[in-house]
C-alpha positions as CSV (number, residue, x, y, z in Angstrom):
1,M,257.8,-14.0,-17.3
2,G,254.1,-13.6,-18.1
3,D,251.3,-13.7,-15.6
4,F,249.7,-17.1,-15.0
5,K,246.1,-17.5,-14.2
6,V,244.6,-20.5,-12.4
7,I,241.2,-21.5,-13.9
8,T,238.9,-23.7,-12.0
9,S,235.6,-25.2,-12.9
10,D,232.3,-23.5,-12.0
11,F,230.9,-26.8,-10.8
12,L,231.7,-29.4,-8.1
13,T,231.1,-33.1,-8.6
14,L,230.6,-34.7,-5.2
15,Q,229.7,-38.2,-3.9
16,I,226.7,-38.1,-1.6
17,S,226.6,-40.3,1.6
18,T,224.5,-40.8,4.7
19,S,225.3,-42.5,7.9
20,K,223.9,-45.8,6.6
21,N,223.9,-46.6,2.9
22,D,221.0,-49.0,2.2
23,I,220.8,-47.2,-1.1
24,S,223.5,-46.2,-3.6
25,F,223.5,-42.5,-4.2
26,A,225.0,-41.1,-7.3
27,E,227.7,-38.5,-7.6
28,K,226.1,-35.2,-8.2
29,R,227.2,-32.0,-9.9
30,F,226.5,-28.7,-8.2
31,P,227.3,-25.1,-9.2
32,K,229.7,-23.4,-6.9
33,D,227.6,-20.2,-6.7
34,I,224.7,-21.7,-4.8
35,T,224.3,-21.3,-1.1
36,V,224.5,-24.1,1.4
37,S,220.8,-23.6,2.0
38,D,220.1,-24.2,-1.7
39,L,222.4,-27.2,-1.7
40,K,220.4,-28.7,1.2
41,A,217.2,-28.2,-0.7
42,K,218.6,-30.3,-3.6
43,L,219.8,-32.9,-1.2
44,E,216.4,-33.3,0.4
45,L,215.0,-34.6,-2.9
46,I,218.0,-37.0,-3.4
47,T,218.0,-38.5,0.1
48,G,214.6,-37.9,1.6
49,G,216.2,-36.0,4.5
50,N,215.0,-32.6,5.7
51,C,216.9,-29.4,4.7
52,S,215.9,-27.6,7.9
53,T,217.6,-30.3,10.1
54,M,220.4,-31.3,7.8
55,Q,224.1,-30.9,8.7
56,L,226.7,-31.3,6.0
57,E,230.4,-32.4,6.2
58,A,233.0,-32.6,3.4
59,Y,235.5,-35.5,3.3
60,D,238.5,-35.9,1.1
61,K,239.4,-39.1,-1.0
62,D,241.3,-40.5,2.0
63,N,238.1,-40.2,4.1
64,R,239.5,-37.4,6.2
65,L,237.2,-34.6,7.4
66,V,237.9,-31.4,5.4
67,C,235.3,-29.1,6.9
68,P,231.6,-28.8,8.0
69,L,229.4,-26.6,5.7
70,A,227.9,-24.8,8.7
71,D,226.8,-21.5,7.3
72,D,223.6,-21.7,5.2
73,K,224.1,-18.3,3.7
74,K,227.7,-19.0,2.3
75,L,228.3,-20.1,-1.2
76,I,229.5,-23.7,-1.4
77,G,232.4,-22.5,-3.6
78,S,233.7,-20.5,-0.7
79,Y,234.6,-23.7,1.2
80,P,237.9,-25.6,0.6
81,I,236.2,-28.5,-1.2
82,D,237.0,-30.0,-4.7
83,S,235.4,-32.3,-7.1
84,G,235.8,-36.0,-6.1
85,M,235.3,-35.3,-2.4
86,R,232.4,-36.9,-0.4
87,L,229.6,-34.8,1.0
88,H,228.2,-36.5,4.1
89,I,224.7,-35.8,5.4
90,I,223.9,-35.9,9.1
91,D,220.1,-35.6,9.8
92,K,218.4,-37.1,12.8
93,F,215.1,-37.0,10.9
94,L,216.5,-38.9,7.9
95,L,214.2,-41.8,8.8
96,K,214.4,-43.7,5.6
97,N,218.1,-44.7,6.1
98,E,219.3,-43.6,9.4
99,L,217.0,-45.2,12.0
100,D,217.6,-48.9,12.3
101,S,217.1,-50.5,15.7
102,G,217.1,-54.1,14.5
103,D,214.7,-56.2,16.5
104,V,213.8,-53.5,19.0
105,E,210.1,-52.9,18.9
106,K,209.3,-49.4,17.4
107,F,206.6,-47.1,18.7
108,E,204.8,-45.3,15.9
109,L,202.0,-42.7,15.9
110,S,199.4,-42.8,13.2
111,Q,199.4,-39.9,10.7
112,E,196.2,-38.6,12.4
113,E,197.7,-38.6,15.9
114,Y,201.0,-37.1,14.6
115,S,199.2,-34.3,12.8
116,K,197.6,-33.2,16.1
117,K,200.9,-32.8,17.9
118,S,202.0,-29.2,18.4
119,D,205.6,-30.0,19.3
120,S,206.4,-32.2,16.3
121,V,209.0,-31.5,13.5
122,R,206.1,-31.2,11.1
123,A,204.4,-28.5,13.2
124,F,207.7,-26.6,13.5
125,L,208.2,-26.7,9.7
126,Q,204.6,-25.6,9.0
127,K,204.8,-22.7,11.5
128,N,208.1,-21.4,10.1
129,K,207.3,-22.2,6.4
130,L,210.4,-24.4,6.0
131,G,211.2,-27.3,3.8
132,Q,208.3,-28.7,1.9
133,Y,206.0,-26.0,3.5
134,N,208.0,-23.2,1.7
135,D,206.5,-22.3,-1.6
136,D,209.8,-21.6,-3.4
137,F,211.3,-24.8,-2.2
138,R,208.2,-26.8,-3.1
139,K,208.3,-25.5,-6.7
140,K,212.0,-26.4,-7.0
141,K,211.4,-29.8,-5.7
142,E,208.4,-30.4,-8.0
143,K,210.6,-29.4,-11.0
144,L,213.4,-31.8,-10.0
145,E,210.9,-34.6,-9.4
146,A,209.5,-34.0,-12.9
147,E,212.9,-34.2,-14.5
148,E,213.7,-37.4,-12.6
149,K,210.4,-38.9,-13.6
150,D,211.1,-38.1,-17.2
151,L,214.4,-40.0,-17.0
152,V,212.7,-43.0,-15.5
153,E,209.9,-43.1,-18.2
154,K,212.6,-43.4,-20.9
155,I,214.0,-46.6,-19.3
156,N,212.4,-49.9,-20.0
157,V,212.2,-52.8,-17.6
158,G,214.1,-55.8,-19.0
159,S,216.8,-53.6,-20.6
160,R,220.5,-54.4,-20.0
161,C,222.3,-51.6,-18.2
162,K,225.5,-50.3,-16.7
163,V,225.5,-48.6,-13.3
164,T,228.3,-46.1,-12.8
165,I,228.8,-44.8,-9.2
166,Q,231.9,-42.8,-8.1
167,N,234.6,-44.8,-6.4
168,S,233.1,-48.1,-7.7
169,S,233.8,-50.1,-10.8
170,P,230.9,-50.0,-13.4
171,R,228.4,-52.8,-12.7
172,L,226.4,-54.6,-15.4
173,G,222.9,-55.9,-14.8
174,T,219.3,-56.0,-16.0
175,I,216.6,-53.5,-15.1
176,K,213.9,-55.2,-13.1
177,Y,211.9,-52.3,-11.7
178,K,211.3,-48.6,-12.1
179,G,209.2,-46.2,-10.1
180,T,208.8,-45.1,-6.5
181,V,210.0,-47.0,-3.4
182,E,208.1,-46.7,-0.2
183,T,209.5,-44.3,2.3
184,L,212.1,-43.0,-0.2
185,Q,212.0,-39.7,-2.1
186,G,211.8,-39.5,-5.8
187,Y,212.1,-42.2,-8.5
188,W,214.3,-45.3,-8.5
189,I,215.6,-48.0,-10.8
190,G,215.7,-51.6,-9.5
191,V,218.7,-53.5,-10.9
192,H,219.5,-57.2,-10.9
193,Y,223.3,-57.2,-11.1
194,D,225.2,-60.0,-13.0
195,E,227.4,-60.5,-9.9
196,P,226.7,-60.4,-6.1
197,L,227.5,-56.7,-5.8
198,G,224.1,-55.5,-4.6
199,K,222.5,-55.0,-1.2
200,H,219.4,-57.3,-1.2
201,N,217.1,-59.7,-3.2
202,G,214.9,-57.0,-4.7
203,S,213.1,-56.1,-1.5
204,F,213.3,-53.0,0.7
205,K,211.9,-52.5,4.2
206,G,210.0,-55.8,3.9
207,K,208.4,-55.1,0.5
208,Q,209.4,-57.1,-2.6
209,Y,209.7,-54.9,-5.7
210,F,211.4,-57.5,-8.0
211,E,213.0,-61.0,-7.7
212,C,216.7,-61.8,-7.7
213,P,219.1,-63.8,-5.6
214,D,220.3,-62.1,-2.3
215,K,223.1,-59.6,-2.8
216,Y,222.4,-59.2,-6.5
217,G,219.7,-56.5,-6.2
218,A,220.1,-52.7,-5.8
219,F,218.0,-49.5,-6.1
220,V,219.8,-46.7,-7.8
221,K,218.9,-43.2,-9.1
222,P,218.2,-43.1,-12.8
223,N,221.0,-40.7,-13.6
224,V,223.6,-43.3,-12.9
225,V,222.0,-45.9,-15.2
226,T,223.1,-46.3,-18.9
227,V,221.0,-48.5,-21.0
228,G,222.7,-50.5,-23.8
229,D,223.5,-53.9,-25.3
230,F,225.9,-54.9,-22.6
231,L,227.0,-58.5,-22.6
232,R,226.0,-60.5,-19.6
233,K,228.8,-61.6,-17.3
234,I,228.9,-65.3,-16.7
235,M,230.1,-66.6,-13.4
236,I,232.5,-69.5,-13.6
């Protein structure tokens, strides 16, 4: 009998999640030969988290924990994870999605007061040249933001679209907004779905970005949006 060789892809396609999903994140494709540290840098742009405080866990399709990605220097391909799995982000400084205390009054410092603190997360990052204060990371982030902005500029408000997110059926809708969303990293597309499959009424964190009925609106990343002449679904 001849020798058999198992050939695997050089890339992993993973679903990204955080502890609270106010926003739909796309499945993302990553090369297996990047380190966990480089992976975190890419995830910072997608989620708005901070790569220096980020912890990663991989879950299988049955939502069972496979392993933590605990060593920043290891290649992600060295972990027992496959395409289709979910990469979960734990980050106590992921303010945009993780902190939600309901009606509890929040104590907030002004930017000026915060910048004066020597024991803040920002001060730690600046001192150690981590995250956005690292020149190499900042250049990579700027490049990714430019690519994302280019995608958004090619999409026209008012166009019909299909949104395709892993583990969900394709959703049809109309593009109602494109651009930045306050407190979130990068660029976003606001979609009015044909059916009540969304999260909100076109508002986020108290700011109205577009108008639609409640549960018909969503903000998604531009790479999950396909523009085309999609027929509108009519609810009977």
